[in-house]
N, C-alpha and C positions, 0 to 999 in steps of 0.2 A: 504494500500500500504506500503511495507516495506521501512524503512529508513536505510541507510548504513552509517557506519563510515569508514574512510580510514587511513591507516598507510603506512609508507615507510621504507624500509631497504636499506641502502647505504653501499657499500663496496668499498674500495680503496686499491689497491695493488701496491707496488713498487718492481719490479723484481730485481733491483740492490741491494737494502738493505734487500730484503726479508721481508719488513714490510707490514703488512696488518691490516686493521681495519674494523669493522662492527659497524654501528650506526643505531639506530631505532628511528623513530619519530612517537609517538602515538598521537591521537587526543587530543588537548589541552595541550600537553606537549612539552618540548624541546627535541632536538635530543640528544640521550645519547649513548655513546660508550658501546658496549656489550662485554662480555667475550665469548670466543668460536669462532668457524668458522661460515661461512654463513649457512651451513646446520643445525647446531645446533640451531642457532637463528631462522631460518625459521620454524624448527620443533617445537620449543617452542611456537612460535606464532600460529602455526597450532593447537597445543593442547589447545590454548585459544580461538579457534573458528575463527581465521583469515584464509581467503582464498586468494591465489595468483590470481591476475587479470591482471598484466602487468609486463613485464621485459624489461630492456634496458641495453645494454652493449656497452662500447666504450673504446678506449685507445689511447694514444699518447706516442711514445717513450717507456720508461720503465714502465709507469703508466697504470694501468687498472682500470676501474670504472664500477660498476654494480649498477643498481637501481631496486628494486622490489616494486611494489605497491600491497597492500593487502586490503581486505575489510571484514567486518563482520556486521551482522545485529544488528542494534542499538535497545536496549530495549526501549519499548514504555513508 
C-alpha cells in the first residue's frame, strides 16, 4: 500500500500595497518564503513529483489568501 507525504503552499496578497508572498512547507521542514509567483512555485514542485490534491481561497478587505495542498508518494 502506498505511503504519501504532504506539503502546503500558502500565498498572501495585499491589493493596497501590491505585496505578495509565497511560502512552502515541506514534510519535516519549516515554512520558507519562495522566490517567484505561485505558478512558478507550483510548477517547480510538480517537477519534483508533487501532485495538487486540494485548494482553498479566501479574502477579507484588501487581503487575499490561497492554500494549496500537495502530495507525493513516499519512498519505501
